[in-house]
C-alpha positions in Angstrom: 24.8 71.4 -26.5 23.5 74.9 -26.3 25.1 77.3 -28.8 26.4 80.1 -26.5 27.3 82.4 -29.4 24.7 85.0 -30.2 24.0 85.2 -33.9 26.2 87.9 -35.4 23.4 89.1 -37.6 21.6 90.4 -34.6 24.6 92.7 -34.0 25.0 95.1 -31.1 22.5 97.8 -30.5 24.7 100.9 -30.8 21.7 103.0 -31.6 20.0 102.9 -28.2 21.1 99.8 -26.2 24.8 99.7 -25.5 27.6 101.1 -23.4 28.1 104.0 -25.8 24.4 105.0 -25.4 24.7 104.7 -21.6 27.6 107.2 -21.7 25.6 109.4 -24.0 22.8 109.6 -21.4 25.3 110.7 -18.8 26.8 113.3 -21.2 23.3 114.6 -22.0 22.6 115.0 -18.2 25.6 117.3 -18.0 24.6 119.1 -21.2 27.4 117.7 -23.4 27.0 116.6 -27.0 27.5 113.0 -28.1 27.8 111.0 -31.2 25.1 108.6 -30.1 21.6 108.7 -28.8 21.1 107.9 -25.1 20.4 104.5 -23.6 16.6 103.9 -24.1 16.3 102.0 -20.8 17.6 105.1 -19.0 16.1 107.9 -21.0 12.6 106.5 -21.1 12.4 106.0 -17.3 14.6 108.4 -15.4 15.5 112.1 -15.3 19.2 112.5 -14.7 19.4 116.3 -15.0 20.9 118.3 -12.1 21.7 115.1 -10.1 25.0 113.7 -9.1 25.6 110.5 -11.1 27.4 107.7 -9.5 28.3 104.8 -11.8 29.7 101.7 -10.1 31.2 99.2 -12.5 31.6 95.6 -11.3 33.9 94.0 -13.8 32.5 90.7 -15.2 29.0 90.9 -13.6 26.8 89.7 -16.4 23.1 90.1 -16.6 22.6 86.3 -17.0 24.6 85.6 -13.8 22.5 88.2 -11.9 19.2 86.7 -13.3 20.2 83.4 -11.5 20.4 85.4 -8.2 16.8 86.3 -8.3 16.5 86.6 -4.5 19.4 89.0 -4.2 19.2 92.7 -3.3 21.0 93.6 -6.5 18.7 91.5 -8.7 15.7 93.2 -7.0 16.9 96.6 -8.2 18.0 95.5 -11.7 15.8 97.4 -14.3 16.9 95.4 -17.3 19.9 94.7 -19.5 21.9 96.4 -22.3 24.7 95.4 -24.6 28.4 95.6 -24.0 30.6 96.4 -27.0 32.4 93.9 -29.3 34.6 92.1 -28.4 33.0 91.7 -25.0 36.1 92.4 -23.0 37.5 94.8 -20.4 40.0 96.5 -22.8 37.3 97.5 -25.3 34.4 98.1 -22.9 36.3 100.3 -20.4 37.6 102.4 -23.2 34.1 102.8 -24.4 33.0 103.8 -20.9 35.8 106.3 -20.8 35.2 107.9 -24.2 31.6 107.1 -25.3 33.0 105.7 -28.5 32.7 102.2 -30.1 35.8 100.0 -30.6 35.7 100.9 -34.3 36.3 104.5 -33.3 38.6 104.2 -30.3 40.7 101.4 -31.8 41.1 99.1 -28.8 40.2 95.7 -30.4 40.8 93.1 -27.7 43.0 92.0 -24.8 45.8 91.0 -27.2 46.5 93.7 -29.8 49.0 94.0 -32.7 50.7 97.4 -32.3 53.2 99.1 -34.4 56.6 100.1 -32.9 60.0 99.6 -34.2 58.4 96.4 -35.5 55.0 94.8 -34.9 54.4 93.6 -31.4 51.6 91.5 -29.7 50.7 93.6 -26.8 48.4 93.6 -23.7 47.5 97.3 -23.7 45.9 97.5 -20.3 48.9 96.1 -18.5 51.5 97.5 -20.9 53.0 94.1 -21.6 54.5 92.8 -24.8 53.9 89.1 -25.2 57.0 86.9 -25.5 59.3 89.9 -25.1 60.9 91.3 -21.9 60.9 94.9 -23.0 58.8 98.0 -22.3 56.5 99.8 -24.6 59.1 102.6 -24.8 61.9 100.2 -25.7 59.7 98.7 -28.4 59.1 102.1 -29.9 55.3 102.1 -29.1 53.9 105.5 -28.5 51.2 105.3 -25.8 49.8 108.7 -26.8 48.9 107.3 -30.2 46.9 104.4 -28.6 44.9 106.6 -26.2 44.2 109.8 -27.9 40.4 110.4 -27.7 38.8 112.8 -25.1 37.5 111.2 -22.0 34.1 112.1 -20.4 35.9 112.8 -17.2 37.8 115.6 -18.9 34.5 117.1 -20.0 32.4 116.8 -16.9 33.2 119.2 -14.1 33.8 117.7 -10.7 34.5 114.2 -12.0 35.9 111.7 -9.5 37.2 108.2 -10.1 37.5 105.5 -7.3 40.0 102.8 -8.4 42.2 100.2 -6.8 45.5 101.5 -5.6 47.3 98.8 -7.5 46.3 100.6 -10.7 47.8 103.9 -9.6 50.8 103.5 -12.0 48.7 102.1 -14.9 48.9 104.2 -18.1 45.4 103.1 -19.0 44.0 104.2 -15.7 45.8 107.5 -16.1 44.3 108.0 -19.6 40.8 106.7 -18.9 40.4 109.0 -15.8 41.9 112.1 -17.4 40.5 115.3 -15.8 39.1 113.5 -12.8 40.1 113.6 -9.2 41.5 110.1 -8.5 40.9 108.3 -5.2 42.4 104.9 -4.5 41.2 102.1 -2.3 43.1 99.3 -0.7 40.5 96.6 0.1 36.9 95.6 -0.5 35.9 97.3 2.8 37.9 100.4 1.9 36.0 100.5 -1.4 32.7 100.8 0.3 34.0 103.2 3.0 35.3 105.6 0.4 32.3 105.1 -1.9 30.1 106.3 1.1 32.4 109.2 1.8 32.4 110.5 -1.8 28.7 109.8 -2.4 27.7 111.8 0.7 29.3 115.0 -0.6 26.6 117.4 -1.5 28.2 119.0 -4.6 27.0 117.8 -7.9 29.5 115.3 -9.4 30.1 112.4 -11.7 31.6 109.5 -9.9 33.0 106.4 -11.6 33.8 103.6 -9.2 35.6 100.5 -10.5 35.6 97.1 -8.8 37.6 94.4 -10.8 37.7 91.5 -8.4 34.5 89.8 -9.6 36.0 89.3 -13.1 39.2 87.8 -11.6 37.3 85.3 -9.5 35.0 84.3 -12.4 38.0 83.7 -14.7 39.8 81.6 -12.0 37.0 79.6 -10.4 33.9 79.7 -12.6 30.3 80.6 -12.0 29.5 77.7 -9.7 32.5 78.1 -7.4 32.2 78.8 -3.7 34.8 81.6 -4.1 32.8 83.6 -6.7 29.5 83.1 -5.0 30.8 84.2 -1.6 32.2 87.3 -3.3 28.8 88.0 -4.8 27.1 87.5 -1.4 29.6 90.0 0.1 28.9 92.5 -2.6 25.1 92.0 -2.3 25.2 92.5 1.5 27.5 95.4 1.3 25.4 97.3 -1.3 22.3 96.6 0.8 23.9 98.2 3.8 25.3 101.0 1.6 21.9 101.9 0.2 20.3 102.0 3.6 21.8 105.5 3.6 20.1 108.4 1.9 21.8 110.4 -0.9 19.7 113.4 -1.8 19.6 114.4 -5.5 21.8 111.5 -6.5 21.4 108.9 -9.2 23.2 105.6 -8.8 23.8 102.9 -11.4 25.6 99.6 -11.0 26.7 98.2 -14.3 29.4 96.1 -15.9 31.7 95.8 -18.9 30.8 92.3 -19.9 29.7 88.9 -18.5 31.5 85.6 -18.6 30.6 82.0 -19.4 32.0 78.7 -18.1 34.1 76.8 -20.6 34.7 73.1 -20.8 38.4 72.1 -20.7 37.6 69.6 -23.4 36.9 72.5 -25.7 40.1 74.4 -25.0 42.1 74.7 -28.3 45.9 75.2 -28.0 47.4 76.4 -31.3 50.5 74.3 -30.7 48.3 71.2 -31.2 47.6 72.3 -34.8 50.9 72.7 -36.6 49.2 72.9 -40.0 47.2 75.8 -38.9 50.1 77.5 -37.2 52.2 77.2 -40.4 49.6 79.4 -42.3 50.1 82.3 -39.9 52.6 85.1 -40.0 51.9 86.5 -36.5 50.8 85.3 -33.1 47.1 85.2 -32.2 45.4 88.5 -31.2 42.0 89.4 -29.9 40.4 87.2 -27.4 40.2 83.4 -26.7 36.5 83.7 -27.8 37.2 86.0 -30.7 40.5 85.3 -32.4 42.3 87.5 -35.0 44.3 85.5 -37.5 47.2 87.1 -39.5 47.6 84.8 -42.5 50.4 84.4 -44.9 49.4 85.8 -48.3 49.7 82.4 -50.1 47.1 80.9 -47.8 44.5 83.6 -47.7 42.4 82.4 -50.5 42.0 78.9 -48.9 42.2 79.8 -45.2 38.4 79.7 -44.6 38.1 76.1 -45.9 41.4 75.0 -44.2 40.4 76.2 -40.7 37.1 74.3 -41.0 38.8 71.1 -42.1 41.4 71.4 -39.4 39.3 72.4 -36.4 35.8 71.2 -37.6 32.9 73.3 -38.6 31.2 73.2 -35.2 34.1 75.1 -33.5 33.4 78.6 -34.8 32.6 80.9 -37.7 35.3 82.5 -39.8 34.9 86.0 -41.4 37.2 88.1 -43.5 38.1 91.5 -42.3 35.7 93.2 -44.8 32.9 90.8 -44.0 33.1 91.5 -40.3 33.3 95.2 -40.8 30.2 95.1 -42.9 28.3 93.5 -40.0 28.7 96.7 -37.9 29.6 94.6 -34.9 32.5 96.8 -33.8 30.5 100.0 -34.6 28.6 101.5 -37.5 30.4 104.7 -38.2 32.9 103.6 -40.8 33.5 107.3 -41.6 35.1 107.6 -38.1 37.1 104.3 -38.2 40.3 104.5 -36.2 43.3 104.7 -38.5 45.0 101.6 -37.1 41.7 99.6 -36.6 42.0 97.3 -39.6 45.6 96.4 -38.8 44.5 95.4 -35.3 41.8 92.8 -36.3 43.9 90.6 -38.5 43.0 89.2 -41.9 40.3 86.9 -40.5 38.1 87.0 -37.4 37.2 83.7 -35.8 34.1 83.7 -33.6 34.1 80.6 -31.4 30.8 78.8 -30.8 29.4 77.2 -27.7 32.0 77.3 -25.0 35.1 76.8 -27.2 38.2 79.0 -26.6 41.4 79.2 -28.5 44.9 80.4 -27.3 48.5 80.4 -28.3 51.3 80.7 -25.7 54.4 82.7 -26.4 57.8 82.7 -24.6 57.6 82.7 -20.8 53.7 82.5 -20.9 52.4 79.6 -18.7 50.0 77.3 -20.5 46.9 78.0 -18.6 43.2 78.2 -19.7 40.7 80.1 -17.6 37.5 78.4 -16.4 35.5 81.5 -17.1 35.9 83.4 -20.4 34.4 86.2 -22.4 35.0 88.1 -25.6 32.3 86.5 -27.7 28.6 87.1 -28.4 26.8 84.7 -26.1 24.1 86.3 -23.9 26.3 85.5 -20.9 29.0 87.7 -22.3 27.1 90.4 -24.1 24.3 91.3 -21.7 25.1 93.6 -18.8 22.7 94.7 -16.0 21.4 98.1 -15.3 20.9 98.3 -11.6 19.4 101.7 -10.5 19.0 103.6 -7.2 17.3 107.0 -7.8 17.2 109.5 -4.9 14.8 112.3 -5.8 
């Protein structure tokens, strides 16, 4: 079986080849300072100055998936790949797109996060849900302003516009991540392209961020080989071909993603309830991602936890790191001097990176026991590499 997990020692290229560098290139085009150098793939090949920049983000469209669509319109205009952030998940990556910061700095550490309120809660920050509890963030004493408190690029770039699904209109994350931008909402896939055309045709220089989440939804539910996902890709490919038959003077378009996904074998789905000896060692529910799990371990078990997890699950399932070991790898970011004040509390005592196509979950009160077919959050090429698709109108 192919090992899908990319070796952690290769790390993520936060110097010139990741989402934060992509955002740095955009900031540079608008004469803004940035913590990081620009994306080498962009800066070496394109001049973005004085152009409108339109970034279309298709959630879940990985570079490896696109490579297998070599005859498609989108693949023909793909100029290469760059890295997501770690973990390779929407919560972390979209926050990096919004701020130009790594997860180490912005403090969003996964889909499931331990947050401090009137007590510790296991939260899904993007949907403002508290796992296993039927209370709101406000009732739990969680201050949303302390979660999202870094400047966004849309608050710094004049004439910023965000095109997002209407269903996200009430989302606190959408409100935060698009701060300073004019928000335009769409109601369907056809409406997305109609409004994208209308906004892109405006002559004034602008930064447009357009977000399309449905590809990720289909990949999770149906997998890469499904008729449903591939029909959606064909629709997108055909729609973009029609869209780019128009001319947009002095505009620079990118189509990117937040992460890719890989198909997972149900035989490698791990339910924590099936391992009571492991569960007994924990003092909090699982956080992070099904492919990158954060364990909060009772103090009396911490010295033996590494060996215990290997003996309980088997050495082939994944690799276990202490918090200090994983931080030293630079996988979340390299600027330890800028670490988010709650970061270390949010990644547990141990970080478990799952190998091959293994995933691990727990299920709290009122959560249905369901494993997705497509998953992400790890370091496989299918998850980590995202495409840079370019249309440059000089």
